DRENDO-1510 file (C-alpha; in Angstrom, 1 decimal, always signed):
<recs>
REC; n; res; u; v; w
REC; 1; MET; +0.0; +0.1; -0.2 .
REC; 2; VAL; +1.4; +3.5; -0.9 .
REC; 3; PRO; +0.5; +6.5; +1.7 .
REC; 4; ILE; -1.0; +9.5; +0.5 .
REC; 5; TYR; -0.2; +11.9; +2.9 .
REC; 6; GLU; -1.7; +15.0; +1.5 .
REC; 7; LYS; -5.4; +13.3; +1.4 .
REC; 8; ARG; -4.4; +11.4; +4.3 .
REC; 9; GLU; -5.7; +7.9; +2.9 .
REC; 10; VAL; -3.8; +4.9; +1.9 .
REC; 11; VAL; -3.9; +4.0; -1.7 .
REC; 12; ARG; -3.8; +0.2; -2.6 .
REC; 13; VAL; -2.7; -1.1; -6.1 .
REC; 14; ARG; -4.7; -4.7; -6.8 .
REC; 15; PRO; -5.7; -6.6; -10.0 .
REC; 16; ALA; -9.1; -5.4; -11.3 .
REC; 17; THR; -12.3; -7.4; -11.3 .
REC; 18; THR; -15.4; -7.4; -13.5 .
REC; 19; ALA; -16.6; -5.3; -10.6 .
REC; 20; ASP; -14.2; -2.3; -11.3 .
REC; 21; GLY; -15.7; -1.7; -14.4 .
REC; 22; GLU; -18.0; +1.0; -14.2 .
REC; 23; ALA; -15.4; +3.1; -12.0 .
REC; 24; ILE; -12.8; +2.5; -14.8 .
REC; 25; ARG; -15.1; +3.2; -17.5 .
REC; 26; ALA; -15.8; +6.6; -15.8 .
REC; 27; ILE; -12.2; +7.3; -15.7 .
REC; 28; ARG; -11.4; +6.5; -19.1 .
REC; 29; ASN; -14.4; +8.2; -20.6 .
REC; 30; HIS; -13.4; +11.5; -18.6 .
REC; 31; ALA; -10.1; +11.4; -20.3 .
REC; 32; VAL; -12.1; +10.8; -23.3 .
REC; 33; ALA; -14.2; +14.0; -22.9 .
REC; 34; THR; -11.7; +16.3; -21.5 .
REC; 35; SER; -7.9; +15.7; -22.3 .
REC; 36; THR; -5.4; +14.7; -24.8 .
REC; 37; ALA; -4.0; +11.6; -23.1 .
REC; 38; LEU; -6.6; +9.0; -25.2 .
REC; 39; TRP; -6.8; +9.9; -28.7 .
REC; 40; THR; -10.6; +9.2; -29.2 .
REC; 41; ASP; -13.7; +10.9; -29.4 .
REC; 42; THR; -15.9; +8.1; -28.7 .
REC; 43; ARG; -16.9; +6.8; -24.9 .
REC; 44; GLN; -17.3; +3.7; -24.2 .
REC; 45; SER; -20.5; +2.0; -23.9 .
REC; 46; PRO; -20.9; +0.0; -20.6 .
REC; 47; ALA; -20.9; -3.0; -23.2 .
REC; 48; ASP; -18.1; -2.1; -24.8 .
REC; 49; ALA; -16.5; -0.9; -21.7 .
REC; 50; ALA; -16.9; -4.6; -20.3 .
REC; 51; ALA; -15.8; -6.3; -23.4 .
REC; 52; TRP; -12.7; -4.5; -23.2 .
REC; 53; LEU; -12.0; -5.2; -19.8 .
REC; 54; ALA; -12.6; -9.0; -20.2 .
REC; 55; VAL; -9.9; -9.0; -22.5 .
REC; 56; HIS; -7.6; -7.5; -20.1 .
REC; 57; LEU; -8.7; -9.3; -17.4 .
REC; 58; ALA; -8.4; -12.7; -19.2 .
REC; 59; ARG; -4.8; -11.5; -20.0 .
REC; 60; GLY; -4.3; -10.8; -16.5 .
REC; 61; SER; -3.2; -7.2; -17.8 .
REC; 62; ALA; -5.5; -4.6; -15.7 .
REC; 63; LEU; -5.0; -3.1; -12.3 .
REC; 64; VAL; -6.8; -0.8; -10.1 .
REC; 65; ALA; -5.7; +1.7; -7.5 .
REC; 66; GLU; -8.0; +2.6; -4.7 .
REC; 67; THR; -8.6; +4.2; -1.5 .
REC; 68; ASP; -8.5; +2.2; +1.7 .
REC; 69; GLY; -11.6; +1.1; +2.9 .
REC; 70; GLN; -12.9; -1.8; +4.9 .
REC; 71; GLY; -11.6; -4.9; +3.0 .
REC; 72; CYS; -8.1; -3.3; +1.5 .
REC; 73; GLU; -6.2; -5.0; +4.4 .
REC; 74; SER; -7.1; -8.3; +3.4 .
REC; 75; GLY; -7.1; -8.1; -0.7 .
REC; 76; GLU; -10.6; -7.7; -1.1 .
REC; 77; SER; -12.4; -4.5; -2.2 .
REC; 78; GLY; -14.3; -3.3; +1.0 .
REC; 79; GLU; -16.5; -0.6; +1.7 .
REC; 80; GLY; -15.5; +3.0; +1.5 .
REC; 81; SER; -13.2; +1.8; -1.2 .
REC; 82; GLU; -13.1; +4.1; -4.1 .
REC; 83; ILE; -11.1; +3.3; -7.4 .
REC; 84; VAL; -8.9; +6.5; -8.3 .
REC; 85; GLY; -6.9; +4.8; -11.2 .
REC; 86; PHE; -6.3; +2.0; -13.3 .
REC; 87; ALA; -3.8; +0.5; -15.5 .
REC; 88; VAL; -3.6; -1.9; -18.1 .
REC; 89; TYR; -1.2; -3.2; -20.8 .
REC; 90; GLY; -1.9; -5.1; -24.0 .
REC; 91; PRO; +0.0; -5.8; -27.5 .
REC; 92; TRP; +1.6; -3.2; -29.0 .
REC; 93; ARG; +0.8; -4.5; -32.3 .
REC; 94; ASP; -1.2; -7.3; -33.4 .
REC; 95; LEU; +1.2; -9.4; -35.8 .
REC; 96; ASP; +2.9; -12.3; -34.0 .
REC; 97; GLY; +6.4; -10.8; -34.3 .
REC; 98; TYR; +5.3; -7.9; -31.8 .
REC; 99; ARG; +4.4; -10.6; -29.6 .
REC; 100; HIS; +6.7; -10.2; -26.8 .
REC; 101; THR; +6.1; -6.0; -26.7 .
REC; 102; VAL; +3.3; -4.5; -24.4 .
REC; 103; GLU; +1.8; -1.0; -24.4 .
REC; 104; ASN; +0.8; +0.2; -21.2 .
REC; 105; SER; -1.9; +2.9; -20.3 .
REC; 106; VAL; -2.4; +4.3; -16.8 .
REC; 107; TYR; -5.1; +7.0; -15.9 .
REC; 108; VAL; -5.7; +8.6; -12.5 .
REC; 109; ARG; -9.1; +10.1; -11.9 .
REC; 110; GLU; -9.6; +14.0; -12.0 .
REC; 111; GLY; -8.8; +15.3; -8.7 .
REC; 112; SER; -6.4; +12.3; -7.9 .
REC; 113; GLN; -3.2; +13.4; -10.0 .
REC; 114; GLY; +0.0; +14.3; -8.3 .
REC; 115; LEU; -0.1; +12.0; -5.4 .
REC; 116; GLY; +1.7; +9.3; -6.3 .
REC; 117; ILE; -1.0; +6.9; -7.4 .
REC; 118; GLY; +0.6; +6.7; -11.0 .
REC; 119; ARG; +3.7; +5.8; -9.8 .
REC; 120; ALA; +2.3; +3.0; -7.8 .
REC; 121; LEU; +0.3; +1.7; -10.7 .
REC; 122; LEU; +2.7; +2.0; -13.2 .
REC; 123; GLY; +5.2; +0.2; -10.8 .
REC; 124; ALA; +2.9; -2.6; -10.6 .
REC; 125; LEU; +1.9; -2.6; -13.9 .
REC; 126; VAL; +5.6; -3.2; -15.1 .
REC; 127; ASP; +6.0; -5.8; -12.9 .
REC; 128; ALA; +3.0; -7.6; -13.8 .
REC; 129; ALA; +4.4; -7.4; -17.4 .
REC; 130; ARG; +8.1; -8.8; -16.3 .
REC; 131; ALA; +6.0; -11.8; -14.4 .
REC; 132; ALA; +4.5; -12.5; -17.2 .
REC; 133; GLY; +7.5; -12.7; -19.4 .
REC; 134; HIS; +7.4; -9.6; -21.8 .
REC; 135; HIS; +10.4; -8.7; -23.0 .
REC; 136; SER; +9.6; -4.7; -23.4 .
REC; 137; MET; +6.9; -2.0; -22.7 .
REC; 138; ILE; +6.2; +0.8; -24.8 .
REC; 139; ALA; +4.5; +4.0; -23.9 .
REC; 140; GLY; +3.0; +6.6; -26.4 .
REC; 141; ILE; +2.6; +9.6; -24.7 .
REC; 142; GLU; +1.1; +13.2; -26.1 .
REC; 143; SER; +4.3; +14.9; -26.2 .
REC; 144; GLY; +3.3; +17.7; -24.4 .
REC; 145; ASN; +2.3; +15.7; -21.3 .
REC; 146; ALA; +5.2; +16.5; -19.4 .
REC; 147; PRO; +4.3; +14.5; -16.2 .
REC; 148; SER; +3.7; +11.4; -17.8 .
REC; 149; VAL; +6.9; +11.1; -19.6 .
REC; 150; ARG; +8.7; +12.1; -16.2 .
REC; 151; LEU; +7.0; +9.5; -14.7 .
REC; 152; HIS; +8.0; +7.1; -17.2 .
REC; 153; ARG; +11.3; +8.4; -17.3 .
REC; 154; ARG; +11.4; +7.7; -13.5 .
REC; 155; PHE; +10.7; +3.9; -14.1 .
REC; 156; GLY; +13.8; +3.9; -16.5 .
REC; 157; PHE; +12.0; +4.3; -19.9 .
REC; 158; THR; +13.9; +5.9; -22.6 .
REC; 159; GLU; +12.5; +8.4; -25.3 .
REC; 160; VAL; +13.2; +6.4; -28.5 .
REC; 161; GLY; +11.5; +8.8; -31.0 .
REC; 162; THR; +8.4; +11.4; -31.7 .
REC; 163; VAL; +6.4; +11.2; -34.3 .
REC; 164; PRO; +5.0; +14.8; -35.5 .
REC; 165; GLU; +1.2; +15.3; -35.9 .
REC; 166; ALA; +0.1; +11.7; -35.2 .
REC; 167; GLY; -3.2; +12.1; -33.8 .
REC; 168; LEU; -6.0; +14.9; -34.2 .
REC; 169; LYS; -8.2; +15.9; -31.3 .
REC; 170; PHE; -10.2; +18.9; -30.1 .
REC; 171; GLY; -9.5; +20.3; -33.6 .
REC; 172; ARG; -5.3; +20.3; -33.2 .
REC; 173; TRP; -2.7; +18.1; -34.0 .
REC; 174; PHE; -0.5; +16.6; -31.4 .
REC; 175; ASP; +3.1; +14.9; -31.6 .
REC; 176; LEU; +3.4; +11.1; -30.1 .
REC; 177; THR; +6.4; +10.5; -28.0 .
REC; 178; LEU; +7.6; +7.1; -27.8 .
REC; 179; MET; +9.3; +5.9; -24.6 .
REC; 180; ARG; +10.4; +1.9; -24.2 .
REC; 181; LEU; +11.6; +0.3; -21.1 .
REC; 182; SER; +13.4; -3.0; -20.8 .
REC; 183; LEU; +11.8; -5.8; -19.2 .
REC; 184; GLU; +14.6; -8.0; -18.8 .
REC; 185; ASP; +17.3; -7.4; -16.3 .
</recs>
């Protein structure tokens, strides 16, 4: 568990479950509507979100961060617990030659950024990908998202390139910074 002193709460990272789906969907849809972290204008419906999460759950590649509440010590989500972020990894590309490389996504609920939640999620996600035997992890980050670039650097990710004007959102073109981490020691 990670103490979050500013809020006098404890945040715990654990594997996601089907029951976390609506909280994950709410965080993801907020990012779709308000940020350049996710380059789509399409919010997930409950059915789409459930299908997307089911793929990650089957792979064992979805984590959530929750505030402390009854049950957190025992590994169960308890009353009073609240999902404040999630992280997933998935195939970087669909072709089998890329099967040992994964791409990460880390999202923290609005109002909870800057408290160490992203750091806790990314650390646990990197550990999970290593344990699953993956070779490398890629992060595709909107180039102006300095906090995300810094977070990934802290974990040893290195910038491997920038693709100018790779995505369009809110009527503007955005550059994509690609970062890579070797998952093998």
